[in-house]
Structures are given as C-alpha cells and as structure tokens.
C-alpha positions in Angstrom: 16.1 21.5 32.7 17.9 24.0 34.7 16.3 24.8 38.2 17.0 28.2 40.0 18.1 27.8 43.7 18.4 30.4 46.4 20.9 33.1 45.9 22.8 32.5 49.2 23.4 28.8 48.4 24.7 29.8 44.9 27.3 32.1 46.2 28.5 29.8 48.8 28.9 26.9 46.3 30.8 29.2 44.0 33.3 30.2 46.7 33.7 26.6 47.7 34.3 25.3 44.2 36.7 28.2 43.4 38.8 27.2 46.5 39.0 23.6 45.6 39.9 24.4 42.0 42.8 26.7 43.2 44.1 24.1 45.7 44.2 21.0 43.4 44.7 22.5 39.9 48.3 21.1 39.3 47.7 17.6 40.7 44.4 17.3 38.7 46.4 18.0 35.5 48.8 15.2 36.4 45.8 13.0 37.3 44.3 13.9 33.8 47.4 12.5 32.0 47.1 9.1 34.1 43.3 9.0 33.5 43.9 9.3 29.7 46.6 6.4 29.8 44.1 4.3 32.1 41.3 4.8 29.4 43.5 3.9 26.6 44.5 0.5 28.5 40.8 -0.1 29.4 39.9 0.5 25.7 42.3 -2.0 24.6 41.2 -4.6 27.2 37.6 -4.2 26.1 38.6 -4.6 22.5 40.2 -7.8 23.3 37.4 -8.8 25.3 34.9 -8.0 22.6 36.8 -10.2 20.3 37.0 -12.9 22.6 33.2 -12.8 23.1 32.7 -12.9 19.5 34.8 -15.9 19.2 32.9 -17.6 22.1 29.6 -16.8 20.2 30.8 -18.3 17.0 32.8 -21.2 18.5 29.7 -23.7 18.4 28.4 -22.3 15.1 29.5 -22.7 11.6 28.7 -21.1 8.3 29.0 -23.1 5.2 28.6 -22.5 1.5 26.6 -25.5 0.2 28.5 -26.9 -2.9 28.8 -29.9 -5.1 25.9 -32.4 -5.3 24.1 -31.0 -2.1 24.1 -27.4 -3.8 22.7 -28.8 -6.9 20.0 -30.7 -5.1 19.0 -27.4 -3.2 18.8 -25.4 -6.5 16.8 -28.3 -8.1 13.5 -27.4 -6.8 13.8 -24.1 -8.3 14.4 -25.5 -11.7 11.5 -27.7 -11.4 9.3 -24.7 -10.5 10.3 -23.2 -13.9 10.1 -26.3 -16.0 6.3 -25.9 -16.6 6.9 -22.4 -17.7 9.7 -23.5 -20.0 7.3 -26.1 -21.5 4.6 -23.7 -21.9 6.9 -21.3 -23.6 8.2 -24.0 -26.1 4.6 -24.6 -27.1 3.7 -20.9 -27.4 6.7 -20.2 -29.6 6.2 -23.1 -31.8 3.7 -21.6 -34.3 5.9 -18.5 -34.7 9.2 -20.3 -35.5 9.8 -20.1 -39.3 10.2 -23.5 -41.0 13.9 -24.3 -41.4 15.0 -21.8 -38.8 17.7 -23.5 -36.5 18.6 -20.9 -33.8 18.2 -21.1 -30.0 14.6 -19.9 -29.8 14.2 -20.4 -26.1 17.3 -18.3 -24.9 16.7 -15.7 -27.6 13.2 -15.1 -26.5 14.5 -14.8 -22.7 17.2 -12.3 -23.9 14.4 -10.1 -25.5 12.3 -10.3 -22.2 15.2 -9.2 -20.1 15.2 -5.9 -22.1 12.9 -3.3 -20.3 11.1 -1.9 -23.4 10.1 -5.2 -25.0 9.2 -6.9 -21.6 6.4 -4.1 -21.2 5.5 -3.1 -24.8 4.0 -5.9 -26.9 4.8 -3.9 -30.2 8.4 -3.7 -29.2 8.6 -7.4 -28.3 7.1 -8.2 -31.5 9.6 -6.3 -33.5 12.5 -8.0 -31.5 11.0 -11.4 -32.1 10.7 -10.8 -35.7 14.3 -9.7 -36.0 15.3 -12.9 -34.1 13.5 -15.1 -36.6 14.4 -12.9 -39.6 10.8 -12.4 -40.5 8.6 -9.3 -40.8 6.6 -8.3 -37.8 3.4 -8.1 -39.8 3.6 -11.9 -40.3 3.0 -12.5 -36.7 -0.3 -12.0 -35.0 -0.5 -10.2 -31.7 -2.7 -12.9 -30.1 0.1 -15.4 -30.8 2.9 -13.0 -29.5 1.3 -11.9 -26.4 1.4 -15.4 -24.7 5.1 -15.7 -25.5 5.9 -12.4 -24.0 3.9 -13.0 -20.8 5.5 -16.4 -20.2 9.0 -15.2 -20.9 8.7 -12.2 -18.8 7.5 -14.5 -16.0 10.3 -16.9 -16.4 12.9 -13.9 -16.4 11.4 -12.5 -13.2 11.6 -15.9 -11.6 15.2 -16.4 -12.5 16.1 -12.9 -11.4 14.5 -13.6 -7.8 15.7 -17.3 -7.4 18.7 -17.8 -5.3 21.9 -18.8 -7.0 23.7 -20.3 -3.9 22.8 -21.5 -0.6 24.4 -20.8 2.9 24.0 -23.2 5.7 24.3 -21.9 9.4 24.6 -25.0 11.6 26.1 -26.0 15.0 29.5 -27.7 15.2 28.3 -30.8 17.1 29.8 -33.7 15.3 27.5 -36.3 17.0 24.2 -34.5 16.4 24.5 -31.2 14.6 21.6 -28.8 14.3 20.7 -27.0 11.2 19.9 -23.4 12.4 19.3 -21.6 9.3 19.2 -21.7 5.4 19.9 -18.6 3.5 19.5 -18.3 -0.3 21.0 -15.5 -2.3 23.6 -14.4 -4.9 27.2 -13.4 -4.7 28.7 -10.3 -6.2 32.2 -9.1 -5.9 32.8 -11.7 -3.0 29.8 -10.5 -1.0 26.8 -12.4 -0.4 23.4 -10.7 -1.3 20.4 -12.3 0.6 17.3 -12.9 -1.4 14.0 -13.4 0.3 13.7 -14.3 3.9 16.0 -16.8 5.8 14.6 -20.1 6.6 15.1 -21.0 10.1 14.2 -23.7 12.8 11.3 -25.8 11.7 11.0 -23.9 8.5 14.3 -25.4 7.3 13.0 -29.0 7.9 9.7 -28.4 6.2 11.3 -26.7 3.2 14.0 -29.5 2.8 11.4 -32.2 3.2 9.3 -30.7 0.4 12.3 -30.2 -1.9 14.0 -33.7 -1.3 12.9 -36.0 1.6 16.6 -37.2 2.2 18.2 -33.8 1.9 17.8 -32.7 5.6 19.5 -35.8 6.7 22.2 -35.5 4.1 23.0 -32.0 5.2 23.4 -33.0 8.9 25.6 -35.9 7.8 27.8 -33.6 5.7 28.1 -31.4 8.8 29.1 -34.3 11.1 31.6 -35.6 8.6 33.1 -32.2 7.6 32.1 -32.9 4.0 33.8 -31.2 1.1 30.2 -30.2 -0.1 30.2 -27.5 2.8 32.9 -25.1 2.4 33.4 -23.3 5.6 33.1 -19.5 5.2 33.0 -18.5 9.0 36.0 -16.0 8.8 34.7 -14.3 5.6 31.0 -14.2 6.3 30.6 -13.1 9.9 28.6 -10.2 8.7 25.8 -12.8 8.3 25.4 -12.1 11.9 23.5 -8.9 10.9 20.9 -10.8 9.3 17.9 -11.7 11.5 17.7 -15.6 11.2 14.7 -16.5 13.4 11.7 -18.7 12.3 9.8 -16.4 10.0 6.7 -15.1 11.7 3.3 -15.4 10.0 2.6 -11.8 10.9 5.7 -9.6 10.5 4.9 -5.9 10.4 7.3 -3.7 8.3 6.8 0.0 8.2 5.9 1.6 4.9 8.0 5.0 4.5 5.4 7.5 3.6 8.1 9.9 2.5 9.3 7.6 -0.2 6.2 5.6 -1.1 3.0 7.7 -0.3 1.5 6.1 -3.4 1.6 2.8 -1.8 -0.6 4.1 1.2 -3.0 6.1 -1.1 -3.3 2.7 -3.1 -4.7 1.1 0.0 -7.2 3.7 0.6 -8.2 3.9 -3.0 -8.3 0.1 -3.4 -5.8 0.3 -6.3 -3.6 -2.8 -6.2 0.0 -2.5 -7.2 0.7 -3.5 -10.9 3.5 -5.4 -12.2 6.6 -3.5 -13.6 9.8 -4.8 -15.1 12.4 -6.3 -12.7 15.2 -3.9 -13.9 13.3 -0.9 -12.9 12.5 -2.4 -9.5 16.1 -3.4 -9.0 17.2 0.1 -9.7 14.8 1.3 -7.1 16.6 -1.1 -4.7 13.5 -3.2 -4.3 15.2 -6.5 -4.8 17.8 -6.1 -2.2 15.7 -6.7 0.9 15.2 -3.3 2.3 12.5 -3.9 4.8 10.9 -0.4 4.3 10.1 -1.2 0.6 7.1 -3.0 -1.0 8.6 -6.0 -2.4 8.5 -7.5 -5.9 5.7 -10.1 -5.1 3.3 -7.6 -3.8 2.3 -6.6 -7.5 -0.7 -8.2 -9.3 1.0 -10.7 -11.6 -1.7 -10.4 -14.4 -1.5 -6.7 -14.8 1.0 -4.1 -16.1 1.4 -0.6 -15.1 0.6 2.2 -17.7 0.8 5.8 -17.5 -3.0 6.6 -18.0 -6.1 5.1 -16.3 -9.8 5.6 -17.0 -12.6 4.5 -14.6 -16.3 4.3 -15.2 -18.5 3.0 -12.4 -21.3 3.6 -9.9 -19.2 4.9 -7.0 -16.6 6.9 -8.9 -18.8 7.7 -11.9 -16.0 8.6 -14.1 -12.3 9.5 -13.9 -9.2 9.9 -15.7 -5.7 9.7 -14.0 -2.2 10.2 -15.3 0.7 8.4 -13.3 4.4 9.2 -13.2 5.7 6.0 -14.8 9.3 6.8 -15.6 12.7 5.1 -15.9 13.9 6.7 -12.6 14.1 5.0 -9.3 10.4 5.3 -8.4 9.5 1.8 -7.3 5.6 2.5 -7.9 3.9 5.2 -9.9 2.7 8.3 -8.3 -0.4 10.3 -9.2 0.5 13.1 -11.7 -2.8 14.8 -12.3 -6.4 13.9 -13.2 -10.0 14.5 -12.8 -12.9 12.6 -11.2 -16.5 12.7 -10.5 -17.3 11.0 -7.1 -20.8 9.7 -6.0 -20.4 9.4 -2.2 -19.9 11.2 1.1 -17.7 8.5 2.8 -15.9 11.0 4.9 -19.0 11.2 7.3 -20.1 7.7 6.6 -22.8 8.2 3.9 -22.3 6.1 0.8 -23.5 6.7 -2.8 -26.6 8.7 -3.4 -27.4 8.9 0.3 -24.5 11.3 0.8 -26.6 13.9 -1.1 -23.8 15.1 -3.3 -21.5 14.8 -6.3 -18.1 16.0 -6.2 -16.1 17.0 -9.3 -12.4 16.9 -8.4 -9.3 18.3 -10.2 -6.3 16.2 -8.9 -2.8 17.5 -8.8 -0.5 15.0 -7.4 -1.6 14.4 -3.8 -4.1 17.3 -3.6 -7.8 17.4 -4.8 -9.7 20.6 -5.4 -13.3 20.0 -6.3 -16.8 21.5 -6.8 -19.8 20.2 -4.8 -22.8 19.6 -7.0 -26.4 18.4 -6.2 -27.1 14.8 -6.2 -29.2 13.0 -8.7 -32.7 12.0 -7.0 -34.5 8.8 -7.6 -37.9 7.6 -6.7 -41.2 9.3 -6.2 -42.5 12.9 -6.4 -41.8 13.8 -2.7 -38.7 13.7 -0.5 -40.1 10.9 1.7 -40.8 8.7 -1.2 -37.4 9.4 -3.0 -34.4 6.9 -3.0 -34.1 3.4 -3.9 -36.2 0.7 -2.2 -37.2 1.7 1.3 -33.9 3.8 1.9 -35.0 7.7 1.4 -32.7 10.4 0.0 -33.5 12.9 2.7 -30.4 14.9 2.0 -30.7 17.6 -0.5 -27.8 18.8 -2.7 -26.3 22.1 -3.2 -23.3 24.1 -4.6 -20.0 24.6 -2.8 -16.3 23.6 -2.7 -14.2 20.7 -1.3 -10.5 20.5 -0.7 -8.6 17.3 0.5 -5.0 15.9 0.4 -2.4 13.8 1.9 1.1 14.9 2.9 3.9 13.9 5.2 5.5 16.6 7.5 8.5 17.8 5.8 10.6 18.4 8.8 9.9 15.2 10.5 11.5 11.8 9.9 8.9 8.9 9.8 6.2 11.5 10.5 3.4 9.3 8.9 0.9 10.6 6.4 -1.5 13.3 7.2 -4.8 13.4 5.5 -7.2 16.3 5.5 -10.6 16.9 3.9 -12.9 20.0 4.0 -16.0 21.2 2.2 -18.5 23.9 2.4 -21.9 24.3 0.7 -22.8 27.9 -0.2 -26.2 27.4 -1.5 -28.8 24.8 -1.4 -30.3 23.3 -4.5 -34.1 24.1 -4.7 -36.3 21.0 -5.2 -39.9 20.5 -5.7 -39.8 17.0 -4.1 -40.1 18.4 -0.6 -43.8 18.4 0.6 -45.2 21.9 0.7 -45.4 23.2 4.3 -48.1 25.6 5.5 -47.5 27.4 8.8 -48.3 27.4 11.5 -48.9 23.7 11.4 -46.2 21.5 13.1 -43.3 20.6 11.2 -43.5 17.0 9.9 -40.2 15.3 9.4 -41.3 14.2 6.0 -41.6 17.9 5.1 -38.0 18.7 5.6 -34.9 18.4 3.7 -31.5 18.4 4.9 -28.4 20.1 3.7 -24.9 19.2 4.8 -23.5 22.7 5.2 -19.9 22.0 6.0 -17.6 19.0 6.9 -14.0 19.0 8.1 -11.8 15.9 8.6 -8.2 15.4 9.7 -6.4 12.1 10.0 -3.0 10.9 11.1 -2.2 7.7 9.3 0.7 5.1 8.8 1.0 2.0 6.8 2.7 -1.3 7.2 2.8 -4.7 5.6 2.5 -7.9 7.6 4.6 -10.4 5.6 7.9 -10.7 4.1 6.6 -10.6 0.4 4.4 -7.3 1.2 1.2 -9.0 -0.1 -0.8 -8.1 3.0 -0.9 -4.2 3.3 -2.4 -2.1 6.0 -3.1 1.6 6.6 -4.3 3.0 10.1 -5.8 6.4 10.4 -7.0 8.3 13.7 -8.1 11.7 13.9 -11.3 13.8 14.2 -14.4 14.8 12.1 -17.0 17.5 12.2 -19.9 18.4 10.1 -23.0 20.6 10.2 -26.5 20.1 8.8 -29.2 22.6 8.0 -33.0 21.7 7.8 -35.2 23.3 5.2 -39.0 23.4 4.5 -40.6 24.3 1.2 -43.0 27.2 1.6 -45.1 29.5 -0.6 -43.0 32.5 -1.6 -45.2 35.2 -0.3 -42.7 38.0 -1.5 -43.2 37.0 -5.2 -46.0 38.2 -7.5 -47.5 36.1 -10.0 -50.7 36.0 -11.9 -52.5 32.9 -10.9 -55.7 33.5 -13.0 -54.4 31.3 -15.8 -54.0 28.4 -13.4 -50.4 29.0 -12.5 -49.4 27.7 -9.2 -47.9 30.1 -6.6 -44.1 30.0 -6.3 -42.4 28.3 -3.6 -38.9 28.5 -2.0 -36.9 26.8 0.6 -36.8 28.3 4.2 -34.1 27.2 6.6 -35.0 25.9 9.9 -33.2 24.1 12.6 -29.5 23.3 12.3 -27.5 20.3 13.7 -23.7 20.2 14.6 -21.9 16.7 15.1 -18.4 15.9 15.6 -15.9 13.7 17.5 -13.1 11.3 17.2 -12.9 9.1 14.1 -10.7 6.3 13.0 -10.3 3.8 10.0 -8.3 0.9 9.2 -7.7 -0.3 5.7 -6.4 -3.7 4.3 -5.4 -4.6 0.8 -4.4 -8.2 -0.2 -2.0 -8.0 -3.3 0.3 -10.2 -5.1 -2.3 -12.6 -6.4 -4.3 -12.6 -9.7 -7.4 -11.6 -7.8 -6.6 -8.9 -5.4 -9.1 -7.8 -2.7 -9.4 -5.3 0.3 -11.7 -4.0 3.0 -11.9 -1.2 5.4 -13.9 0.0 8.4 -14.4 3.6 9.5 -16.0 4.7 12.9 -17.5 8.1 13.5 -20.2 9.7 15.3 -21.6 6.5 16.7 -21.8 4.8 13.3 -19.5 2.6 11.1 -19.0 2.5 7.3 -17.5 -0.7 6.2 -16.5 -1.8 2.6 -15.2 -5.0 0.9 -13.9 -5.0 -2.7 -12.5 -7.5 -5.1 -10.8 -6.9 -8.5 -10.6 -9.1 -11.6 -7.9 -8.6 -14.3 -9.7 -9.2 -17.5 -6.6 -8.7 -19.2 -3.2 -6.6 -19.0 -5.1 -3.4 -19.5 -8.6 -3.9 -18.3 -9.9 -4.4 -14.7 -13.4 -5.2 -13.2 -13.8 -4.0 -9.6 -16.9 -5.1 -7.4 -17.3 -3.4 -4.1 -20.0 -3.3 -1.4 -20.5 -0.9 1.4 -22.5 -1.2 4.5 -23.5 1.8 6.8 -24.9 1.2 10.3 -25.7 3.6 13.2 -24.7 2.0 16.5 -27.9 3.2 18.2 -30.5 3.6 15.6 -33.4 4.3 18.0 -31.5 7.3 19.6 -30.7 8.9 16.1 -34.2 9.7 14.8 -34.1 13.1 16.5 -30.4 13.9 16.3 -29.9 12.5 12.8 -33.4 12.7 11.2 -31.7 12.5 7.6 -30.4 9.1 8.2 -31.4 5.6 7.3 -31.3 2.8 9.9 -28.7 1.0 7.7 -27.7 0.8 4.0 -26.2 -2.0 1.9 -24.7 -0.5 -1.3 -23.2 -2.5 -4.1 -21.1 -0.9 -6.9 -19.2 -1.9 -9.9 -16.5 0.0 -11.9 -14.4 -0.8 -15.0 -10.8 0.4 -15.3 -8.9 0.7 -18.6 -5.1 1.2 -18.5 -3.2 2.6 -21.6 -0.5 4.8 -22.9 3.2 4.6 -23.9 5.6 2.9 -21.8 8.9 4.2 -20.8 
C-alpha cells in the first residue's frame, strides 16, 4: 500500500536522492558489473552445495529394484489373490466350451474382457465369446454368459491395478539395515509408475509378514549382503524423492476438485454411489496414475455398472428419470445431462416427507433444477389437527409456486469450492376443507389454523474430500445461510359470496390470511458416503433455525441394473418447548423411513 507523506519531506528526499545519484552514478555502474560477477560465483557455489546436500541426504539410503527370487515372492500374494477368481472363471466357462474345442479359453476370455464394449455390454461379450468358440450366440444362455463376463472383467481390473515390480527403499547400514518403504508399480519407457500408496514403516513389516513370514528378514539380509536380487537404482530413480513415503494415515484428506468432478460432490448429496466403469476409460481419464485430486478406481461399487439412463420410484423421490453423460471421453464419472423428478420433501428447511407441505416437480438440466411447487397429498382425518400419519400432524398447507436450485463453481476462481443455491416462492395457497371453520370474533385456536410456507431461500458454500487413499470415504461440507417465511390462515365463511341455502347447501368458505412468521440464520451440513463396497451407505446432518435434520441410507445392488435404497430421516428441534409459539406448524420430532427402487438401462458407449 502507498502511504502519502508531508509535501516538504517529499521534496527534501527527492533533492537528496538526486544529489546522491549524480555523485555516484559512474562508480555504481562499475559496482553493478562486479555485483553480477559475484552473483554468478555465488550461484555456482550454491548449486555445488545443493548437490552436496543431495549426496549427503542419499548417502545413507539406497533405492533397489527387487528382482530374481525375492521379486517373485513379492508378487506371489497378488497371484494367490486372483487364483480363486481364475478357478471360478474356469468353472463358469465349462458349460459354454463346445465339445472337442481345444483352444486357450482362459486367455481368450480375458482378451475379450479387456475390450471396452464387451466388458460393459453383455450382448457384445456374448457375440465375442461365440466367435471365440466358433458357435452361434443363440446357442448360449444369458444367465450362463453373465457370470463369465463378471468374473473376467474383475480379473482384468485386478491385473491392471496390480504392481508388476517392487522397489525397496532401505538404509545402507550393513550390520542392521532398516527397510524404509516398499513401492509397487509398473515401468514404462524406463520410468517407474507408482500404483497405489507406498508402504512405509510398520506397514512394510505387516504386509511382508502377511505375504511371507520370512520375506522381511530375507530382504534385510539381501541389503546387508548386497545381494544380486537387489538392483541398485539410486542414480536413475532419485525422482522417487518426490513420492511421499510416510506411514499411510488411516485418515488422509484429499481435496475433490469441484471444477473437474462436480458430479462426485453431487453424488454425495444425492446418496448416489459411484458405479463401476471399464478400466480403459478410467485410465484415459488419468484416474489410475495416482493423481490425488481424483476419485480412485476402488471408489466405485463393484456389483454395479454405469448406464446412461436411470429411473427411480420411491416414497421420498416419488418418481424420477435421469439421463447421464456416459461417453468415451475423459470423464471419470458421468455427469447429469437432463431429467425430471417429483420430490416429496422440504429438506432445505429441515422438514422431511409430507410434513414439508409440498411436492416439487423439477425439470433438470445438468446442474440446474427449475420446478413447480404443488400442494401436498393429505392423510388422516377430516380436519387439519387430525390429518397426518400417527400423532404427527400435517399442519402445513400446500400451494402453487416456483422453485429454482443449482450447483456451480466460480468460473474465475481456482479451487473455489462448489456453491449451492435454492429459492422458492408460493404465489397462492391451496384451499382446503380440512381446516376447522373459524367464526369471529372468538380467539383463534391453533388447531383452526393452517400454515403456508410462502418463501424460502438458501445459499451454501461447499467443498468435498475423501479421507483415504482409495477414495472410499467421501465427504462434502456445506456452510451458508437460510431464510423462510410462513403465513397463517383461517377458514371462514365467505360473506361476499351469494348462494341459495334453502335447498340445504352449506355457505361457501375461503381462507383468510392472518399472522406471518419470518425465520432465518446460519445453516450448515455435513454429508458422508461410504463407497467401494457391494453395500454402499451414507449419512448426513443439517443444522438450521435451532433444529437438525439427519439421515442415514443404505443401498443394495440387486443386480447390475437394479438397486434398492432404504433411508431414514430424523427431525428434531433443539428446544421443543420454546417453539410452540414461534413455530406452531412443527411437530416435536419426526422419524421418517423411505424406500426407493432404481433401474439403470440404455446403450453403452
């Protein structure tokens, strides 16, 4: 920041500087040349010192490529891990192999599974398998071919992710060397490509003891004896110093880039686990190279496959249809393209299911939802105070309005986080005969009133991360603010209307607006999703207006296309006794179960 000073001081300083410059101009030029030469000499000295420090740093540490028998013993556990899958594949293939066929069925099926289309499309896999065996595709049943495809794809994915070579980082102490780290990976064009996380410290010992109880001691002996099983690659692979080789933390937060992967963050909020995709597409997306900002291969649900279309029917989302961008480009996960949904909640202000008083019919275009607010279906008795389910009353009446929501990243900011907004406004209330008739001038009874949520606006700043190396524990944190307004209504006789009541017809009634309520404040939400397992699950907690809304869900993969999701929500005000007058439309607490069925279909790229 430039700070102005007194004018006299400025002039004095200017004159003094001009005089000094005039006197020492020539000597300064000479000094300038000397200074440049000194800087060059100093730079060379620092470079030499830097190399010396680097030599000192690595003087007591060696980097070895594990070869010969020790290398085979390190890779053996990986082969044992796939032995069961290999046996299962042989059993599954047996009924399909024609009598007298003498080819290599095992490797032939794996070649088919490495192709992107057959790996995802059962019909394509069946055609390729029929061609391999020299028979007609119609001669094979889908229920016999599908297990072969699933096991073969699983084996291929495992082989692609397994290390092909191991490097050992150890101290040079001949008497008692220490094994610092074990790095598994692959080699391409002379470069080492790390796969997975390095094992370091106690993790090295635990892994080697599990793989082969004598392997840890044999590696230490090989370092001491300078065995030929350890190829010293120190000079070639000092770039391994760029790899963080510390004992892997059980909680390791890695940022999820919202500019590149907004759908991952939205999946956490929507409770939609990542579904499996072919490894070739993920590798094209750079997922398998260890970029810490990417969701990893292991984060997908193994028993599911991504399809371009999804239909949902349930009690929370009554019905929805979604089309996703599933293409052969570098998208690591599909993004929403377009869709439509009918929602049965008002979770934005902590009111779940029918107790939110509205249905919302949304049209979805990528990350934006534009919707129509509709009246809620009413259950229970003939009056407002007896409607609802059980002892939980439906005190909020519905209406007709509009809603708008979306998620976006700030286009001019790097790592801006994902901004979420929601807004709705109800233009007119839906008349209901379930409100008790109120006759002035008697005091208004709360049971004679209905409540309409006139407007609601919410804004969140959010960011996501995963807390483990395999990206199986996904989090999204939101913080922002929410405001909403409520109008109270009573049902009264419409004195302005004329009707002939001689035939026994009842006098017409209408809703009359009364008191209004406005609430707002800071709100926040934390969402969690556990993926990478056959039964993914998640939970979330939102705080707003001295109340909380929490949810827990679990999803079962019935098959590759069909999912069953069970969810429970719990609403509770933090001070129920204080809210009777400030929030008369609320129930003391709500426990709301829900169930939904999701079907995935469509052609695959």
